[in-house]
N, C-alpha and C positions, 0 to 999 in steps of 0.2 A: 213191709212198701215196696214200687216198686223204682226206678230210679233211672229217666234216662238225661242220659248226658254228653255234652259231642266229645270224641273220642279224645282231640286236641281244645288248649286255655284258648278259644273262639265260642264268636258270639255265638244262641242258640241259633239266633235270627239269620245269620250268613253260614254255618255251620256246614262241611256236607258230612261226616263222618259219624254218627250216634252209637253210644254202648247203654248197652239194659243191666243192667244191673242189681240187685236186690238192696234194701236201702230201709230207711228209720230208724231212729233214734236207739232204741231198746235195739231188732236186731244188729245194729251197728255194734251195739258194745259187745254185746256176745260174742258178736262176730269178730271182734282183735281180742276178749277175752279167752276164747278158743285158743288161737290163733298165738297168745303169748301163752297156753301146755295150759292149762285152766276149761276143765270142764263146765259149759254155759249149755243154757238150756233159754228157746227164746219162744214166748208165750205169744203168740196173738190168734188173728184171722184178718184171713185173704179170700178172692172167691175162688170156688172152684169155675174157672178158667184156665187160660193158659198162663196169662200172664201170671199168677197165684203161684200154679205148679214151677213155672217157669225160679223164680224167687225162691218158694220155699228150696226146691233144689238147688235153687244157689246156695244161701244159709248155710243148708246140707253139708254141703261138700269142704266149706269150711272148720266140718267138724264143731259144728252146733246141733245141738239135739233138738228136731223138730216133731219133738212129738205131742208136743202141745197148742199144737198151732192146728187151729180150724178151717178148716174152707165148710163156707159157705156159698150155698146152692145157689138164694136169691139177691144174692148181691157183688158185685164188681170189687176187684181191687184198684187199691190207691193207690197214686201213681204224680210221683214230681218230677218234674225238668229245671234239669241245675239251667243257669245262663250266667257261664262265668264274670267274675266282675259285676254284677250286676245283679244276681240273686237268686232267689227260687219262685218256683210258677207250682203250686200245691195244686193239685185234683180229688179231693176225699170224700168230701159229700156224701151220705150215704153208701160211704165204702161200705166193705166187709167187717173193716177193725171199730167204727163209729155204730156199730148196731150192737160190741158187745154190752155185757151190764153184769151187777154183781154177782150171778148166777154164776160164771165164767169164775169169780176167784175159788168158789167152792168145791169146783170141779180141778183144781188144780193140780191143790195138795202139795203141802211144801219139809215132809219128808228129808232131811240130810242137803237143806240148804243151808247154805250160808250169807248168802244177800240177797235182797229181792232189789233191783235197779228200776225207779222207772219216771218217767219222764211227765212234767207239766204240757207237752201234746198233749195228753192224752184225754186229761179231764173236761181239755176243750171242746174234743172231737163231737161228743154231746151230753145231753143230762145223763143218760144211761153209764156213760166210759166216766163221767165224774162221778156218778157211784162206785163206779168198780174200784176206783184207785180208790176211796173210803176201806174199800171193803178188803181191796187187797194189803194193806197199810195195815186192819185189822187181823187177820190171818195172820201176816207175817209178828206183827206184837203180840200173838199169843201162840207161835208158836218159837218166839223167840228167835228171829231172823233180822238181823239187821237193815235195814230199809236205807237207803241210796233214793235221792232224786238230783233229778237235775234239774234247773228250772228253767229252761228252754221256753221265755218267753215268746211265745207269736203272734202278735199285735191283729195277725189281720183273720183268726179264728175267736176272737174275743169279743163281749158286743158292748167292751167302754176296756183302756187303759186301771180305774179304778173298781172294777171288775175282777180281771187279770188281778193284782195287787196285792186283797183281799184273798180270792182263792190261791195264790200260788200261796203266799205266807204262808196260810190256814198248811199245806201242803207240808215245807219245808217243815215246820215247827215241831212237825209226827215224826220228821225223819232224821237218824242216827246221824246221812252224812248228805251232805248236798253241794251242790256245783253250781253257782251263778255267776254270767258273769258283771262286771265291774258295771259296764252298757248298761244289761238288763236290769240293775239292781239303781241303777238312776235312774231309766226309766217308770221302775214301777215305785219303787219306792224314793224313789231324789235324795238317796246313797250314792255321795260322789268316791268317795277313799272306801278302801276296804276297809278299813275300822268303823265308818257308819257300815255298811254292810252286816257286820259282826252284833251291832249294836241292836238293827230291827232284825238278827239270827241272833239271839243267843241260848238259844235251845239245842240244837243240833252237835254233838260231841265233834264232828270233822265238818269247821265248814272251808269250802276248796273257792273263794274269789277269783277266778279268770280273768287279766286284763290283755288281752292279746296279746302285742309284741313287746308289752314290757317286763308281763309272764304273769308269775300266780304265787298268791297269799292263803294260807293254812290256819287255821285257827283251832286249836282245841285246847285241851285240857290242860297243860302247860304251857302256853301261850303262842304263840304267831311265828312262824317261819315264811319267807320268801322267795321262791328260786328264782331267775329273771326266765322268762323264753328263749327258747334255739333259737340264732339264724338259719333261716328258710327263705327262699325265693319262692314266695306264694305264687299258688297260681286260684285256688280257689279255697275259702278257709267254712264253709260251708260240709257238717261232717269233723272237723274239727274237734269238735268240744267233746261228743261221743267216743272218738280215740283217747283222749286227754283222761277224758271219765275212766275206760279200759285199765289207758296206764295205771293210771293211779289206784284202781281195787284193786288191779295184780299184784301190785309195792305193798297195798295195806294188805290182802290178805295172806303173804307175804310175812308178813311182821316186821316191815321197815317202817324206818324214819319219817318223821316228816318230811324231811328234805328231798330224802329219797322218792318216797310218795311223786310228789308235786314233779322233779325229774324222770321222773318213768313215763309221767302224762306227757311230759313236754316232747321226751322220744316219742312216742306212742302217734305222738300232734302232729309231728312232721311228717308223719307218712301219709295224711291225709292231706296236707296243705301244700303239697306239692306237687297237688292230679288234681284232674275233675271229677272221681269217684270218692266216693265216701268208707272205700276196703282198697287197700292195694289190690291191683287185678295182679293174677298171676303173671302175665307178659308185661309188668311193669319197671320201669329199672327203678333199683332199691333206693331209696332214698339215705344219708347214712347224718345219721341226727348227732350234732354238735356237742360231742361229747368233754369231758372235763379238760384229757391229756389233746383235745384238740387244736389246732393252732385258729382256727378259724373257732373256735368258739369263743375266743377272745375272753375266755373267764380271768377272774384275778380275785378269787376270793382265798387267793394266800396271805393275804392281808387277814383273814379270820385267827391265823395263827399271829403272825406279825406284830401287829396291832391290837390283837385284845385285850383290851386290862388293862391298855398303856391309853393316859391321856392327852399325852405330851409328844412330840416328834422334834427335836430339834431340827436348822439349820443353818450352816456354816456357808458362805457364799463367798466365794475370790478371796476367804485371810491365807492362801500359805499354809505349806506345810506346817508350819511351827506351831502356829497361832491356830489352826483346823484343827490341829490331834491336841494343845490344851481344852482349849473348851468341850470336846468332844469324850472327854476325859472327865471335863468336869458334870456334862451330864449326864455321864453314866454313873460316876459317884453320889449325885443327886436319883439318880432312877430315873431318867428317862433314856432307854430301851435303843430308841429306833433312831438314826442320824440320818439324814438328806444335806449330797453338797454338790450345789449345780456345779455343773461343768461348761465352762464358755471357754475356755483357755488350754491350752497347754497345761500352765501352771493347777488350775482345777483338780484338772485331771490326775496331774502327780500329787497332787492334795487329795483324791478322793482315793487311791491306790493304797499312800500312807495310813489314814485313816481306817479304811479293810482291815490293811494287816492287821494293826493295832486292835480293830477292833472282834475282828475272829479267834484274836490271842484270849479275849474275854468273851464268847459266845454274843458278842452283839451284832445287831445288823446295818452294815452300812449301805444308801444308796445312791444313788446319782438326782441330780435333781436338774429339769430345764432342759429335758429331754425332748427337743423336736424336729432330733430330723433321725434319721437312720442311721443314720456314722453314729451320731451321740450313743446310739445303741448297742455298738460296736465298741465306742471305746469304754462305755458304763463296762460292757463285759470285761471287756478285755482288764480295768480296774482291777476287776474280783463285786462289782456290787451286787445284791442282794435284790435289790431290787428297783427301778427308775420311776423316775413321773416327770410330767410334765406341765404347763402352764395350761393348753391348749388340750382337745381330743385329735386326734389326727389316726386315724385307721390300721394306716401303716408301721405307725411307731409304736402303737399297737400290737400288732401283726409281729415287728420283729423285734420285742423285746420278749415276746411270750416265747418266739422260739426259738430267743436264745436262750430261753429259760431262764426270765425276769422276769419277774409280777408287777405290772406296768400299772402306774398309779393317775388315770389323763383328770385335767383339769379342764372345768364348767362353768360354767356361771349361769344358764337360763335352764327353765326347763327344758327344753326341745334339744340341748347341749345331755343336759339326764339322758331323758327319753331317747333320746338315738343309743347314746353309752350302756343303757341298761338292755336296747333290744337285742346288742350284740352279744350282753352275756356278763356284764362290767357289772359289781356290786360295793365295790372301795372309789371313790367318788374323788376326786381333790375338789376346793372348791373354792374360789381363783378369779378378784383378792376379795376373801371373806367381811375383812375392816368398810369395804362398800357394799355386799350384800348387806350386811348386818345381819343378827342373832336369825328377825322372825323371816326371812328367809329361809331360814332353815326348815324352821315352823311350818312353812307353808309347802315346802319339797315332800315331807312328812304324809301331808292328804298325798297326791300322786303317787308319793312314790316311797310308798314302806319301806320296801326292801334296801334304798339306797343307804350305803357311809360313806357319811360325808371324813373329809379330812379338808381342815378349815384351814387357810394359808393364806397370808399378806396382811401385814399392820398389826397380828393376831401379837400378846406380853402377859405378863401376871394382871394386868387390868384392869382384861376384856378376857379372857382367856373361859372365865368362869359362867362369864353369859353365853354363849356359843355352848359349851360344851351343859349347860341347863337348858338351851335351845335343841337337843337332840344329837348333835355334832359327838361325833366318836373320838379323833382325835384334834387337838389343834397342834401347830407347827410353828416355833416360836424361833425365836433367831435374836436379834441382839441384846433380849432380856437375859441371856444368858451371860456377857459382859457389862448387866449390869449389879453386882450386889447386891441393892439394894431388892429387890426383884428376887430374887434365888431363897427365902423363906417363902415370899408366897406362891415361887413355882412349884416349892417341894409342899407346902396344902393342898396343890392342887391331885398330886402324884399321892395325896394321901385320900384321899374324895370317894 
């Protein structure tokens, strides 16, 4: 299809300058794959008209093989208009693409093809296109070609939501790789979480559930993986799903693991999210995705190692140097490796430095807590802390911590705070005050935020820590419990879970 979009992020009704680009889900995916260095071909139909010839030329210039594109003399080229921030307007009824049928599949030939990518838009265009999709899947199955399917639900193309739900569910079940937005799945199948989507679609070997600015979750044979979305200034979201699919497919073709596949999808998607085009124009300013070591990425996945397999963390507040050292050693002897010392006074900073020095000698990680200002970050760094912990979520504090080389653990207490933190790339979050939130809060958060890893802090001890761990909490932070000899055996049992 041809895409007409304002040159700048302006309303369609009032924009003065427009660009005509090649678009359409399948052509977009092929274009992005070619840009990533893959051999990619686009098969489809356009009118034998100026618009059709123009868009085929544009796709070919992107490095895509267009030899399988048919020029139809009796039907026009489909076109759609982007209205930044307000959606898309399609004009493709009776288009050349809508007249394709099963015979087209027989003419394609799949020799040397590793993956066939299809979209849920195609079966909605016409009965013949619906039959074409089945024929293509049959041909791919016969040739041993992996089938990739993007649900791409476009409500305006279907007679009803029920019809779309049934047909798109059936096609997804036949695919090896499926991409679907969480919002699409909720509209189609009433599946509100990534896990519920997987329950609806257990068949695909790889199911990727995209959740906008929150991130994406991939279900595969070995389990599930969630990677937060990258931070980017949004201009227009339409087309980003195609870019994501291409990035994921490129990484999959290269043998990358799930986390790298999802990250590759995010990195490709930001190129489209920051522009009105579906594919980066040659004259566009480059958009740098937020990478792991980029301060703007706000990542804290270093806790994957710092707290992995560690159900307990110790917190010692305002106890001075000697008592803090005594309790830190007690925690380490018990098997609690991670220790946090809040820094609210000069004496606290002195105690932190002393415990850091002792921990370094034993290979233990010691962090600074109650870090609520960038000055606190500086104090934590000067004391040699390994990480920072905050009672709330302040992006400036998080950025300062990352810039200082200290993984930040920001505090959250609401779904809005969790979403905001994860949208910026943070996966490990301190839930505070955990005793008031209760175990049910963590179970509820696991639905919309399956990739969140929570540390429960505030009012935790040996009597209630187990209930929070059972609710999905990764680590429980205890303090006064380590000063109570009667709780030490129970804490030891928790460490052996």
